[in-house]
MARLO-696256 format. One record per residue: residue number from 1; x, y, z of N, C-alpha, C, O in turn; residue in one letter. Coordinates in nm, 2 decimals, padded with zeros to 4 digits. Layout:
BEGIN
R;NUM;X;Y;Z;X;Y;Z;X;Y;Z;X;Y;Z;a
...
***
This chain:
BEGIN
R;1;-02.88;00.58;02.64;-02.93;00.71;02.61;-02.82;00.79;02.54;-02.84;00.88;02.46;m
R;2;-02.70;00.76;02.58;-02.58;00.84;02.52;-02.56;00.81;02.38;-02.53;00.89;02.30;a
R;3;-02.59;00.68;02.34;-02.58;00.64;02.20;-02.68;00.72;02.11;-02.64;00.76;02.00;d
R;4;-02.80;00.74;02.16;-02.90;00.81;02.08;-02.86;00.96;02.07;-02.87;01.02;01.96;a
R;5;-02.80;01.01;02.17;-02.75;01.15;02.17;-02.64;01.17;02.07;-02.63;01.26;01.99;d
R;6;-02.55;01.07;02.07;-02.43;01.08;01.97;-02.49;01.06;01.83;-02.44;01.13;01.74;e
R;7;-02.58;00.97;01.81;-02.64;00.95;01.68;-02.71;01.08;01.63;-02.69;01.12;01.51;y
R;8;-02.78;01.14;01.71;-02.85;01.27;01.67;-02.75;01.37;01.64;-02.77;01.45;01.55;i
R;9;-02.64;01.38;01.72;-02.54;01.48;01.69;-02.47;01.45;01.56;-02.45;01.55;01.48;k
R;10;-02.45;01.33;01.53;-02.38;01.29;01.40;-02.48;01.33;01.28;-02.43;01.38;01.19;y
R;11;-02.60;01.29;01.30;-02.70;01.32;01.19;-02.71;01.47;01.17;-02.72;01.52;01.05;i
R;12;-02.71;01.55;01.28;-02.72;01.69;01.27;-02.60;01.75;01.20;-02.61;01.84;01.11;t
R;13;-02.48;01.70;01.23;-02.36;01.75;01.17;-02.36;01.72;01.02;-02.32;01.80;00.94;e
R;14;-02.40;01.60;00.98;-02.41;01.56;00.84;-02.51;01.65;00.77;-02.48;01.69;00.65;r
R;15;-02.62;01.68;00.83;-02.72;01.76;00.76;-02.67;01.90;00.74;-02.70;01.96;00.64;f
R;16;-02.61;01.96;00.84;-02.56;02.09;00.83;-02.45;02.10;00.73;-02.44;02.19;00.65;v
R;17;-02.36;02.00;00.72;-02.26;01.99;00.62;-02.32;01.99;00.48;-02.27;02.05;00.39;q
R;18;-02.43;01.91;00.47;-02.49;01.90;00.34;-02.56;02.03;00.30;-02.55;02.07;00.18;y
R;19;-02.62;02.10;00.39;-02.69;02.22;00.36;-02.59;02.33;00.33;-02.61;02.42;00.24;i
R;20;-02.47;02.33;00.39;-02.37;02.44;00.37;-02.30;02.42;00.24;-02.24;02.52;00.19;e
R;21;-02.29;02.30;00.18;-02.22;02.29;00.05;-02.31;02.35;-00.06;-02.43;02.33;-00.06;t
R;22;-02.25;02.42;-00.16;-02.33;02.47;-00.27;-02.39;02.36;-00.35;-02.35;02.25;-00.36;p
R;23;-02.51;02.40;-00.41;-02.58;02.30;-00.49;-02.50;02.25;-00.61;-02.51;02.13;-00.64;k
R;24;-02.43;02.34;-00.67;-02.35;02.29;-00.79;-02.24;02.19;-00.75;-02.21;02.10;-00.82;e
R;25;-02.18;02.22;-00.63;-02.08;02.12;-00.58;-02.14;01.99;-00.55;-02.08;01.88;-00.58;e
R;26;-02.26;01.99;-00.49;-02.32;01.86;-00.46;-02.35;01.78;-00.59;-02.34;01.66;-00.60;r
R;27;-02.40;01.86;-00.69;-02.43;01.79;-00.82;-02.30;01.74;-00.89;-02.30;01.63;-00.94;r
R;28;-02.20;01.82;-00.88;-02.07;01.77;-00.94;-02.02;01.65;-00.87;-01.97;01.55;-00.94;r
R;29;-02.02;01.64;-00.74;-01.97;01.53;-00.67;-02.06;01.40;-00.69;-02.01;01.29;-00.70;s
R;30;-02.19;01.42;-00.71;-02.28;01.31;-00.74;-02.25;01.26;-00.88;-02.24;01.14;-00.90;r
R;31;-02.23;01.35;-00.98;-02.20;01.30;-01.11;-02.06;01.23;-01.12;-02.04;01.14;-01.20;s
R;32;-01.96;01.28;-01.04;-01.83;01.21;-01.04;-01.85;01.07;-00.98;-01.78;00.98;-01.03;e
R;33;-01.93;01.06;-00.87;-01.95;00.93;-00.81;-02.02;00.83;-00.91;-01.99;00.71;-00.91;a
R;34;-02.11;00.88;-00.99;-02.18;00.80;-01.08;-02.09;00.75;-01.19;-02.10;00.64;-01.24;r
R;35;-02.00;00.84;-01.24;-01.91;00.80;-01.35;-01.81;00.71;-01.30;-01.75;00.63;-01.38;s
R;36;-01.78;00.70;-01.17;-01.68;00.61;-01.12;-01.73;00.47;-01.10;-01.65;00.38;-01.08;a
R;37;-01.86;00.46;-01.10;-01.92;00.33;-01.08;-01.90;00.24;-01.20;-01.88;00.29;-01.31;r
R;38;-01.91;00.11;-01.18;-01.90;00.02;-01.29;-02.03;00.01;-01.36;-02.13;00.06;-01.31;g
R;39;-02.04;-00.07;-01.47;-02.17;-00.09;-01.53;-02.27;-00.16;-01.44;-02.23;-00.23;-01.35;p
R;40;-02.40;-00.15;-01.48;-02.50;-00.20;-01.39;-02.50;-00.35;-01.38;-02.53;-00.41;-01.27;w
R;41;-02.46;-00.42;-01.49;-02.47;-00.57;-01.48;-02.35;-00.62;-01.39;-02.37;-00.73;-01.33;h
R;42;-02.24;-00.55;-01.38;-02.14;-00.59;-01.29;-02.18;-00.56;-01.15;-02.15;-00.64;-01.06;v
R;43;-02.24;-00.45;-01.12;-02.29;-00.42;-00.99;-02.39;-00.51;-00.94;-02.39;-00.55;-00.82;r
R;44;-02.48;-00.56;-01.03;-02.59;-00.64;-00.99;-02.55;-00.79;-00.98;-02.59;-00.86;-00.88;w
R;45;-02.47;-00.84;-01.07;-02.44;-00.98;-01.08;-02.30;-01.02;-01.07;-02.26;-01.14;-01.08;f
R;46;-02.21;-00.92;-01.05;-02.07;-00.96;-01.03;-02.00;-00.98;-01.17;-02.04;-00.91;-01.27;g
R;47;-01.90;-01.06;-01.17;-01.83;-01.08;-01.30;-01.89;-01.19;-01.39;-01.83;-01.21;-01.50;m
R;48;-01.99;-01.25;-01.35;-02.05;-01.36;-01.43;-02.09;-01.31;-01.57;-02.06;-01.38;-01.66;a
R;49;-02.17;-01.20;-01.58;-02.20;-01.16;-01.71;-02.08;-01.12;-01.80;-02.08;-01.15;-01.92;p
R;50;-01.98;-01.06;-01.74;-01.86;-01.03;-01.82;-01.79;-01.16;-01.87;-01.75;-01.16;-01.98;a
R;51;-01.78;-01.26;-01.78;-01.72;-01.38;-01.82;-01.80;-01.45;-01.93;-01.74;-01.51;-02.02;s
R;52;-01.93;-01.45;-01.92;-02.01;-01.51;-02.02;-02.00;-01.44;-02.16;-01.99;-01.50;-02.26;i
R;53;-01.99;-01.31;-02.15;-01.98;-01.23;-02.27;-01.84;-01.26;-02.34;-01.83;-01.27;-02.46;a
R;54;-01.74;-01.27;-02.26;-01.61;-01.30;-02.31;-01.61;-01.44;-02.38;-01.55;-01.46;-02.48;m
R;55;-01.67;-01.54;-02.31;-01.68;-01.68;-02.36;-01.76;-01.68;-02.49;-01.72;-01.74;-02.59;w
R;56;-01.87;-01.60;-02.50;-01.95;-01.60;-02.62;-01.88;-01.54;-02.74;-01.89;-01.59;-02.85;w
R;57;-01.81;-01.43;-02.71;-01.74;-01.36;-02.82;-01.62;-01.45;-02.87;-01.60;-01.46;-02.99;n
R;58;-01.56;-01.52;-02.78;-01.45;-01.61;-02.82;-01.50;-01.72;-02.90;-01.44;-01.77;-03.00;n
R;59;-01.62;-01.78;-02.86;-01.68;-01.89;-02.93;-01.71;-01.84;-03.08;-01.69;-01.92;-03.17;r
R;60;-01.77;-01.73;-03.09;-01.80;-01.68;-03.22;-01.67;-01.65;-03.31;-01.67;-01.68;-03.43;r
R;61;-01.57;-01.60;-03.25;-01.44;-01.58;-03.32;-01.38;-01.71;-03.36;-01.33;-01.72;-03.48;w
R;62;-01.38;-01.81;-03.28;-01.33;-01.94;-03.32;-01.41;-02.00;-03.44;-01.35;-02.06;-03.53;r
R;63;-01.54;-01.99;-03.43;-01.62;-02.03;-03.54;-01.58;-01.96;-03.67;-01.58;-02.02;-03.78;s
R;64;-01.56;-01.83;-03.66;-01.53;-01.75;-03.78;-01.39;-01.79;-03.83;-01.37;-01.80;-03.96;f
R;65;-01.29;-01.82;-03.75;-01.16;-01.86;-03.79;-01.17;-02.00;-03.86;-01.10;-02.02;-03.96;k
R;66;-01.25;-02.09;-03.81;-01.27;-02.22;-03.87;-01.33;-02.20;-04.01;-01.28;-02.27;-04.11;d
R;67;-01.42;-02.11;-04.03;-01.48;-02.09;-04.16;-01.38;-02.03;-04.26;-01.37;-02.06;-04.38;k
R;68;-01.29;-01.94;-04.21;-01.18;-01.89;-04.29;-01.09;-01.99;-04.34;-01.04;-01.99;-04.45;l
R;69;-01.05;-02.09;-04.25;-00.95;-02.19;-04.29;-01.01;-02.28;-04.39;-00.94;-02.34;-04.47;s
R;70;-01.14;-02.30;-04.40;-01.20;-02.38;-04.50;-01.20;-02.31;-04.63;-01.17;-02.37;-04.74;v
R;71;-01.23;-02.18;-04.63;-01.23;-02.10;-04.76;-01.09;-02.08;-04.81;-01.07;-02.08;-04.93;k
R;72;-01.00;-02.05;-04.72;-00.86;-02.02;-04.76;-00.77;-02.12;-04.69;-00.72;-02.09;-04.58;f
R;73;-00.74;-02.23;-04.75;-00.66;-02.34;-04.68;-00.52;-02.29;-04.66;-00.45;-02.34;-04.56;p
R;74;-00.46;-02.19;-04.73;-00.33;-02.15;-04.71;-00.32;-02.07;-04.58;-00.21;-02.04;-04.53;f
R;75;-00.43;-02.03;-04.52;-00.43;-01.96;-04.39;-00.42;-02.05;-04.27;-00.41;-02.01;-04.16;r
R;76;-00.42;-02.18;-04.29;-00.41;-02.28;-04.18;-00.28;-02.27;-04.12;-00.18;-02.24;-04.19;q
R;77;-00.27;-02.30;-03.99;-00.14;-02.30;-03.92;-00.06;-02.42;-03.96;-00.12;-02.53;-03.98;k
R;78;00.06;-02.40;-03.98;00.15;-02.50;-04.02;00.20;-02.58;-03.90;00.26;-02.51;-03.81;q
R;79;00.18;-02.70;-03.89;00.22;-02.78;-03.77;00.36;-02.84;-03.81;00.38;-02.90;-03.91;v
R;80;00.45;-02.82;-03.72;00.59;-02.86;-03.74;00.62;-02.99;-03.66;00.73;-03.04;-03.67;k
***
């Protein structure tokens, strides 16, 4: 029974604290918390989408560099 009383006391304190803070301050703190969060795809799926995007972009860049070396042979790296 003591646990329930402590829980009710805790909830009441939190509610009173919420009510006593001005509305603008609550909005400001919510917007700051939202801006501090990461993108939704990272929150939902972790780093997998970011790593796939990095791989995909690198793959496209390598393909572009290969096409450049065919058009402009002097741009090829010199092997020593």
